[in-house]
C-alpha positions as CSV (number, residue, x, y, z in Angstrom):
1,X,-11.8,-14.1,85.7
2,X,-9.6,-12.3,83.2
3,X,-9.8,-13.4,79.6
4,X,-9.1,-12.2,76.1
5,X,-12.3,-11.0,73.9
6,X,-12.5,-9.6,70.3
7,X,-14.2,-6.3,71.3
8,X,-16.1,-4.0,68.9
9,X,-16.6,-0.7,70.6
10,X,-18.8,1.1,67.9
11,X,-20.9,0.0,65.0
12,X,-18.7,-0.9,61.9
13,X,-15.3,-0.8,63.7
14,X,-12.7,-3.6,63.5
15,X,-12.5,-6.4,66.1
16,X,-9.9,-5.5,68.8
17,X,-8.4,-8.0,71.1
18,X,-8.6,-6.8,74.6
19,X,-8.3,-8.3,78.2
20,X,-11.7,-8.2,79.8
21,X,-13.3,-9.5,83.0
22,X,-15.6,-12.4,82.5
23,X,-17.9,-13.4,85.4
24,X,-17.6,-16.8,87.5
25,X,-20.5,-19.1,86.1
26,X,-23.6,-19.0,88.1
27,X,-25.6,-21.9,89.0
28,X,-27.1,-22.2,85.5
29,X,-24.0,-21.5,83.4
30,X,-21.1,-23.3,82.0
31,X,-17.6,-22.0,81.6
32,X,-16.0,-22.8,78.3
33,X,-12.4,-22.5,77.1
34,X,-12.7,-22.1,73.7
35,X,-10.4,-23.9,71.1
36,X,-12.1,-22.6,68.1
37,X,-14.7,-20.2,66.7
38,X,-16.4,-20.0,63.3
39,X,-16.8,-16.5,62.0
40,X,-20.5,-16.1,60.7
41,X,-22.0,-13.5,58.5
42,X,-24.2,-12.6,61.3
43,X,-21.4,-11.7,63.5
44,X,-20.3,-9.1,60.7
45,X,-23.8,-7.9,59.8
46,X,-24.8,-7.0,63.4
47,X,-21.5,-5.5,64.1
48,X,-22.2,-3.1,61.4
49,X,-25.8,-2.5,61.9
50,X,-26.8,-2.6,65.6
51,X,-27.4,0.8,67.2
52,X,-24.5,2.5,68.9
53,X,-26.2,2.1,72.4
54,X,-25.6,-1.6,72.1
55,X,-22.2,-1.3,72.2
56,X,-19.2,-2.2,73.3
57,X,-19.9,-5.8,72.6
58,X,-18.4,-9.1,72.3
59,X,-20.0,-11.3,69.3
60,X,-19.3,-15.0,68.3
61,X,-21.8,-17.8,68.1
62,X,-20.1,-20.7,66.9
63,X,-17.9,-21.7,69.7
64,X,-16.2,-25.1,70.3
65,X,-14.1,-25.8,73.3
66,X,-13.7,-27.7,76.5
67,X,-15.8,-27.1,79.8
68,X,-13.9,-25.8,82.8
69,X,-16.6,-25.1,85.2
70,X,-20.1,-26.3,85.6
71,X,-22.8,-24.4,87.8
72,X,-24.4,-26.4,90.5
73,X,-27.8,-26.5,88.5
74,X,-26.5,-27.8,85.2
75,X,-27.1,-31.5,84.3
76,X,-25.5,-33.5,81.4
77,X,-22.4,-31.6,81.1
78,X,-19.2,-32.0,83.0
79,X,-15.8,-30.5,83.5
80,X,-13.5,-31.7,80.7
81,X,-16.3,-32.3,78.3
82,X,-15.8,-31.2,74.7
83,X,-18.7,-29.2,73.4
84,X,-20.2,-27.1,70.7
85,X,-22.0,-24.0,71.3
86,X,-25.1,-23.0,69.5
87,X,-28.2,-20.5,70.1
88,X,-30.3,-20.2,73.3
89,X,-33.9,-21.0,74.0
90,X,-35.8,-21.2,77.2
91,X,-37.3,-24.6,76.8
92,X,-40.3,-23.7,78.8
93,X,-42.5,-21.4,76.7
94,X,-45.1,-22.6,74.0
95,X,-42.9,-22.6,71.0
96,X,-39.9,-24.5,72.9
97,X,-42.7,-27.1,74.4
98,X,-43.9,-27.5,70.7
99,X,-40.0,-28.3,69.6
100,X,-39.8,-24.9,67.7
101,X,-37.0,-23.8,70.0
102,X,-35.7,-21.2,67.2
103,X,-38.9,-19.3,67.9
104,X,-38.7,-19.2,71.5
105,X,-40.7,-16.4,73.2
106,X,-37.5,-15.2,74.7
107,X,-35.0,-15.5,71.7
108,X,-34.4,-11.9,71.5
109,X,-33.5,-11.6,75.3
110,X,-31.4,-14.7,75.4
111,X,-29.4,-14.3,72.2
112,X,-29.2,-10.7,71.1
113,X,-29.5,-8.0,73.6
114,X,-26.3,-8.5,75.4
115,X,-27.1,-9.4,78.9
116,X,-28.8,-12.0,81.1
117,X,-32.6,-12.0,81.7
118,X,-31.9,-10.1,84.9
119,X,-30.3,-7.4,83.1
120,X,-26.8,-8.1,84.4
121,X,-23.9,-8.3,81.9
122,X,-21.5,-11.4,81.7
123,X,-18.6,-9.3,80.7
124,X,-16.8,-6.1,82.0
125,X,-14.3,-3.8,80.9
126,X,-11.7,-1.7,83.1
127,X,-13.5,-0.2,86.4
128,X,-16.6,-2.8,85.9
129,X,-17.8,-0.7,82.8
130,X,-20.3,-3.0,81.1
131,X,-19.4,-4.9,78.2
132,X,-22.5,-6.4,76.1
133,X,-21.9,-10.2,75.7
134,X,-24.2,-13.2,76.1
135,X,-24.5,-13.2,72.2
136,X,-26.4,-16.4,71.3
137,X,-25.7,-17.1,75.1
138,X,-22.0,-17.6,74.5
139,X,-20.0,-14.5,72.9
140,X,-17.3,-16.9,71.8
141,X,-15.1,-14.6,69.7
142,X,-13.1,-14.7,73.1
143,X,-10.9,-17.2,74.8
144,X,-13.6,-18.2,77.4
145,X,-17.4,-18.0,77.0
146,X,-20.4,-18.3,79.4
147,X,-22.9,-20.8,77.9
148,X,-25.9,-22.8,79.2
149,X,-27.2,-26.3,79.1
150,X,-29.7,-25.6,76.5
151,X,-27.1,-24.3,74.1
152,X,-24.2,-26.8,74.7
153,X,-23.6,-29.8,72.8
154,X,-21.4,-32.5,74.2
155,X,-19.4,-34.1,71.5
156,X,-16.9,-37.1,71.3
157,X,-13.7,-35.8,72.5
158,X,-11.6,-37.7,69.6
159,X,-13.2,-35.2,67.1
160,X,-11.4,-32.2,66.0
161,X,-13.3,-29.1,67.5
162,X,-11.6,-26.7,64.7
163,X,-13.5,-28.5,62.1
164,X,-16.8,-29.0,64.2
165,X,-17.2,-25.1,65.3
166,X,-19.7,-24.1,62.2
167,X,-22.2,-26.8,63.0
168,X,-23.4,-24.3,65.6
169,X,-24.9,-22.0,63.3
170,X,-23.8,-21.9,59.6
171,X,-24.0,-25.7,58.7
172,X,-26.9,-26.3,61.0
173,X,-28.8,-23.4,59.4
174,X,-28.3,-24.6,55.8
175,X,-28.6,-28.4,56.2
176,X,-31.7,-27.7,58.7
177,X,-33.7,-25.7,56.2
178,X,-33.2,-28.5,53.6
179,X,-33.9,-31.5,56.1
180,X,-36.2,-30.0,58.5
181,X,-38.3,-27.2,56.5
182,X,-38.3,-29.0,52.9
183,X,-37.7,-32.6,53.6
184,X,-37.5,-33.0,49.7
185,X,-38.1,-35.9,47.8
186,X,-35.4,-37.0,45.1
187,X,-37.4,-35.6,42.2
188,X,-38.1,-32.1,43.9
189,X,-35.5,-29.6,42.6
190,X,-33.6,-27.1,44.9
191,X,-31.9,-23.8,43.9
192,X,-29.7,-21.9,46.4
193,X,-28.8,-18.4,45.8
194,X,-25.6,-17.5,47.5
195,X,-23.5,-20.4,48.2
196,X,-21.2,-19.5,50.9
197,X,-21.0,-21.7,54.2
198,X,-25.0,-21.9,54.8
199,X,-25.6,-22.4,51.0
200,X,-23.0,-24.9,50.4
201,X,-24.3,-26.9,53.6
202,X,-27.8,-26.8,52.1
203,X,-26.5,-28.3,49.1
204,X,-24.7,-31.2,50.8
205,X,-27.6,-32.0,52.7
206,X,-29.9,-31.9,49.6
207,X,-27.5,-34.2,48.0
208,X,-27.5,-36.5,50.9
209,X,-31.3,-36.5,50.9
210,X,-31.0,-37.9,47.3
211,X,-32.3,-34.6,45.6
212,X,-31.3,-35.2,42.1
213,X,-31.3,-31.5,40.7
214,X,-29.7,-28.8,42.7
215,X,-28.8,-25.5,41.3
216,X,-26.4,-23.0,42.8
217,X,-26.5,-19.3,42.0
218,X,-23.9,-16.9,42.8
219,X,-21.5,-14.2,41.4
220,X,-18.1,-15.7,42.5
221,X,-16.5,-18.4,40.3
222,X,-14.8,-19.9,43.3
223,X,-17.9,-20.5,45.3
224,X,-19.5,-22.1,42.2
225,X,-16.6,-24.3,41.9
226,X,-17.1,-25.5,45.4
227,X,-21.0,-25.9,44.6
228,X,-20.4,-27.7,41.5
229,X,-17.9,-30.3,43.3
230,X,-21.0,-31.3,45.4
231,X,-22.9,-32.1,42.5
232,X,-24.9,-28.7,42.0
233,X,-25.4,-27.0,38.5
234,X,-23.9,-23.6,38.6
235,X,-25.4,-20.3,37.3
236,X,-23.5,-17.2,37.2
237,X,-25.9,-14.4,36.5
238,X,-23.2,-12.3,34.8
239,X,-22.7,-14.9,32.3
240,X,-26.4,-15.4,31.1
241,X,-26.5,-12.7,28.4
242,X,-30.2,-11.8,27.7
243,X,-31.5,-14.8,29.8
244,X,-32.9,-14.0,33.1
245,X,-31.9,-16.1,36.2
246,X,-35.5,-17.2,36.9
247,X,-35.7,-18.5,33.2
248,X,-32.3,-20.4,33.6
249,X,-33.4,-21.8,36.6
250,X,-36.6,-23.0,35.1
251,X,-34.8,-24.3,32.1
252,X,-32.6,-26.6,34.4
253,X,-35.4,-27.6,36.7
254,X,-38.1,-28.6,34.2
255,X,-40.4,-25.5,35.0
256,X,-39.2,-24.3,38.4
257,X,-37.8,-25.3,41.5
258,X,-39.7,-27.1,44.1
259,X,-37.6,-25.3,46.7
260,X,-35.5,-22.3,46.9
261,X,-33.0,-20.8,49.6
262,X,-31.8,-17.2,49.7
263,X,-28.7,-16.7,51.8
264,X,-27.8,-13.1,50.3
265,X,-30.4,-10.9,52.0
266,X,-30.5,-8.6,48.8
267,X,-34.1,-7.7,47.8
268,X,-33.5,-8.2,43.9
269,X,-32.2,-11.6,44.5
270,X,-35.0,-12.8,47.0
271,X,-37.5,-11.7,44.2
272,X,-35.4,-13.8,41.5
273,X,-35.6,-16.7,44.0
274,X,-39.5,-16.4,44.3
275,X,-39.8,-16.3,40.4
276,X,-37.7,-19.3,40.1
277,X,-40.0,-21.3,41.8
278,X,-42.4,-23.7,40.2
279,X,-46.2,-23.2,41.1
280,X,-46.9,-24.1,44.8
281,X,-43.0,-23.8,45.3
282,X,-41.4,-22.6,48.6
283,X,-38.9,-20.0,49.1
284,X,-36.9,-19.7,52.6
285,X,-35.1,-16.4,52.9
286,X,-32.2,-16.8,55.6
287,X,-29.9,-13.9,54.6
288,X,-29.7,-10.8,56.8
289,X,-29.4,-7.7,54.8
290,X,-32.4,-5.7,53.2
291,X,-35.0,-4.3,55.6
292,X,-37.7,-4.9,53.0
293,X,-38.2,-7.4,50.2
294,X,-39.9,-6.5,46.6
295,X,-42.1,-9.5,46.1
296,X,-43.7,-10.4,42.7
297,X,-47.3,-10.3,44.1
298,X,-48.9,-11.5,40.7
299,X,-46.5,-14.5,40.6
300,X,-47.0,-15.2,44.2
301,X,-51.0,-15.0,44.0
302,X,-51.3,-16.8,40.8
303,X,-49.1,-19.7,41.5
304,X,-49.7,-20.4,45.3
305,X,-46.1,-19.9,46.0
306,X,-44.9,-19.9,49.7
307,X,-42.2,-17.1,50.9
308,X,-41.0,-17.5,54.5
309,X,-38.1,-17.3,56.7
310,X,-36.3,-20.0,59.1
311,X,-34.5,-19.5,62.3
312,X,-31.6,-21.9,62.2
313,X,-33.3,-24.3,59.7
314,X,-35.9,-24.9,62.4
315,X,-33.5,-26.9,64.2
316,X,-33.0,-27.8,67.9
317,X,-29.3,-27.9,68.2
318,X,-29.4,-30.6,70.9
319,X,-30.9,-32.9,68.2
320,X,-29.6,-31.4,64.8
321,X,-25.9,-31.1,65.6
322,X,-25.6,-34.8,66.7
323,X,-27.4,-35.6,63.5
324,X,-25.3,-33.8,61.3
325,X,-22.2,-35.3,63.1
326,X,-23.5,-38.7,62.4
327,X,-24.1,-37.8,58.8
328,X,-20.6,-36.6,58.7
329,X,-19.2,-39.8,60.3
330,X,-21.1,-41.7,57.6
331,X,-19.6,-39.8,54.8
332,X,-22.8,-38.0,54.0
333,X,-22.0,-34.5,55.1
334,X,-18.4,-34.0,54.1
335,X,-17.7,-30.2,54.6
336,X,-14.4,-30.3,56.6
337,X,-12.5,-28.8,53.5
338,X,-14.9,-25.7,53.4
339,X,-13.1,-24.6,56.7
340,X,-10.1,-22.2,56.5
341,X,-8.5,-21.7,59.9
342,X,-6.9,-18.5,61.3
343,X,-5.1,-17.4,64.2
344,X,-7.2,-15.5,66.6
345,X,-5.0,-12.5,66.3
346,X,-5.9,-12.7,62.6
347,X,-9.7,-12.0,63.0
348,X,-10.0,-8.9,61.0
349,X,-8.2,-10.8,58.2
350,X,-10.6,-13.4,58.3
351,X,-13.3,-10.8,58.1
352,X,-11.9,-9.3,55.0
353,X,-11.1,-12.7,53.2
354,X,-14.9,-14.1,53.7
355,X,-16.5,-10.7,52.7
356,X,-14.3,-10.9,49.4
357,X,-15.1,-14.4,48.9
358,X,-11.6,-15.8,49.2
359,X,-12.7,-18.2,51.7
360,X,-16.0,-20.3,52.4
361,X,-15.7,-20.8,56.1
362,X,-13.3,-19.0,58.4
363,X,-12.7,-20.7,61.8
364,X,-10.6,-18.6,64.3
365,X,-8.1,-20.8,66.3
366,X,-6.5,-20.1,69.9
């Protein structure tokens, strides 16, 4: 079938809306007409850093739409269902059987390589030239997407899909890191470095969990303003004078945060996050960016600290997204106003605005 997709032909190029060919759904696939797609930093980062041989490509992994066709082997999803799309997992390997679907043995092939497990591409350009899709099992920066039962979450059709799209990755990652990885007590403080969509979602989840002291570190006043609205204490590194960021965090948390999150992917910031922890504290690094981190080895070894990562906040989207939507319905995860919508034709303007810090979470709407 013919559809419209935001195609990137070479690394670092702008997104271009083009007519492309999308395969009809196979027995295990679901055809979704996208209503809205969240724009995530991962889409932008990988657009700029993947090697040239992995292009042309269709990104997008926070899709929200309506099911138009269902393959014969798909269960639990019907034509007309409203769905949110998230990352893929095989559901059969060791990590998947243990519930750690983000660490699926087949995650690289299912989410990043641009084709199905058999090597075929779901998208095609003129004259059947390959177009790499299947990004997170969806490539939802498009008007239609092929997805799967393992990454489709059926939601109430009375809910506004425009407001739900970011739950597939950004909101799930930030909140999941707090709720699944940390599971903090109210007296255990949390510091978040970089308060874009993922960082703010972490702050909201921390407050929902009853955490009394949450600190937000960022260079942008607008984002610190948002974090402050959710009850976080703001720290602007440029306004500290001679005081270091770790020292300021320790001052605010009574000796260091129990938990830290980095969403920036900046090596020097990750080091500050580690140093801002109390003894035996845990840092989770979430941001894509630096190829290497400079860790303070003496601080690490003398204080029993943990530095680790997390895939999607250690979430299973089939469980985590409904959990967050229930929290939203209960008034405990109020993030709707973080979203700024753009017509899909303005995708490059949305990219520019989020990189400049003008918006927290852009969502593209057809």
